N, C-alpha and C positions, 0 to 999 in steps of 0.2 A: 572335473565332472565325470570323466570316464571311470575314475577310481570309485567315485560315489555309486555310480550305476553298477559297477562290478561288485562292490561291497553289498549293495542291496540284493543283487541276484544271489550271491553266496548265502546271505542271511535267509532268503526265502527257501533255498534248497535245504539248509540246515533245519529250519523251523517246520517245513512241510514234507520232509523226506528228501533224500538225495537220489543218487544213482540207483539205489535198490528199490525205488518206487514204493517205499513204505514210510509211514509217518514216523517222525522222530520226536515224540513227546511221551514221557512215561504215562502209561495207562490209556493212551490213545492208540487203538489198533485200526489202521486204515491202509488200504493198498491203492496206489494210483492206478487209474484205468484210462483207457482211450477216451478222448472227448465224446460226449453224448451229443448227438445231433437230432434235431426235430424240426417240424414245420413251424412256420409263422413266428420265428424268433425264439423258439424253445431250444434248449441245449445247455450243456455244461462243458466249458473248455477246460477248467481246472477240476476234473471229475475224480473223486475218490470214493471208494466203497468202504464205509465205516461200519465196524462191528462192535466196537467198545470205546467208551470215553470215560476217562477218570477211573478206570478199572471196573466200570459198570457196563454190562453187555447191553446191546440193543436187541430187541426181539426179532429183528430181521436185518440183514445187511442193507445199508441205506446209502444211496448215492447223494453226495453233496460236495460243495466246494470245501477246500481246506479252511477257509475263513469261517464257514459255518461249523465245521467240525471243531475248530478251536473254541468258538463261542460256546458250543454245546459242552465241551470238556470243561471250560471255565465255570459255566453255570452249574454243572453237576457237582464239581468240587466245592464251589463257594455258596451254592444255593440249595440244591436238592439233598445232598448228603447231610449237611448240617441240619436242615429242616427235619429230616427223618431221625437223625441221631442213631441211637442204638436200638430203636424200636424194631422188633422182629428180627434182630440180628443184623440190621442194616440193609441198605439198598443194593440190590444185585442186578436189576434189569429195568430198562425203560421200554414200555410198550409203544412201538412206533406205529402211529395211525397213518402217516403219510410222509414221504420224502420227495425225491424228484418225481414230478409228474407234469407232462405237457398239457397244461390247462389254464383257464382263466381264473380270476379271483372268484372263490365260492362256486366255481364251475358254471357261471352264468354266461349265457351267449352274449357276445358283444362287449363283455367286460375286459379290462386290462389284464395282461398276463399276470399270473400269480408268481410270487417269488419262488415257488416250488418249480416253476418251469425253467429256472436257471440254476437249480440246485442250491438255492440260498435260503431254504426253509425246511423245517422239520416240525411235525405235529406229534405230540406225546399224549396218549390217552390214559395211561396208568403207570404205576410204579410197583414193582414186585420186590418184596423183601426176602431175606434169606429163609425165613420161616415159611414162605409160600404165600403169606398174606399179600393181597393186592389192594393198593390205594387207587381208586378210580376217580378221575376228574368228574365224571358225570354224577356218580353217587356221593362222592365226598365233598364236593364244593360247598354244598349247603347242608352237609351232614356232619358226622362226627370227625371227619378229617379236614374240616374247613380251615382250621388254623394252620396245619401243615401245608396244605395246598396253596393257601393264600401267601404264605411265607415264600414258598418256591416260586410262585407267580411273580411276586414282587422282586425277588432276587434276579430274575431273568431280565429285568429292565436295566439295561446297561451293557451286559454282554451281547444282547440282541437289540436291534434297532426297532423291531416290532414285536410286541408280546400281546397276544389275544387269548382270552379265556372265556369262561361262562358269562361274565358280565359284559362282554364286548357286543355280542349279537347272537341270534339263533343258530348261526353256523358253527359256533364254537362252544356249544353247551357241553360237549363230551370230550374236549381235548384242549391242550395248550398249543397254540400256534406260535412258533418262534422263527423269526427271520432276521437277516443281517442287512436289511434295507437301510439306507442312510436317509434320514429325515432332517430337513433344515432346522427345525426347532428342537432337535434332540430325539431321544427314543419316544416311540408312540406305544404306550402301554395301557391296555384296557382289560 
């Protein structure tokens, strides 16, 4: 049993960065940081500052768990990049609408804590191509970019436990919400 635990610990260090406090996955640029603490259950023990996933930069440094970073990396590689293809020279940036934030779901008083409050969620509002073209969730979901955005949205269901977009509710009209929550019945995707 001790060997199993030691092996799992070593695997975690290799997969999420080792002694140098940096991520160890090609195309994932992340630096380990001190745990984030906050009031009322907010905080991130396994806190990383992520600036790039799958070779695609984030519009701003984003605090999240390594599990969230790896899910985002997987989705970009297997969902976002293939959906965009060669259009505009390819995907170069994700516009981050939100990452770690000590708040409740949809910022409603009395609601349960959001997955953002533990660094287990990220919101993406648009996709920037090498040509400078921007594919916006708000403008594109029901517009000319509908097919690309719906393909990306669908591909996120699996790497992430929760996937919300414009069809989910009024709070998600302008972005995709991705989090790594575990749901009993499998991923929750709307």
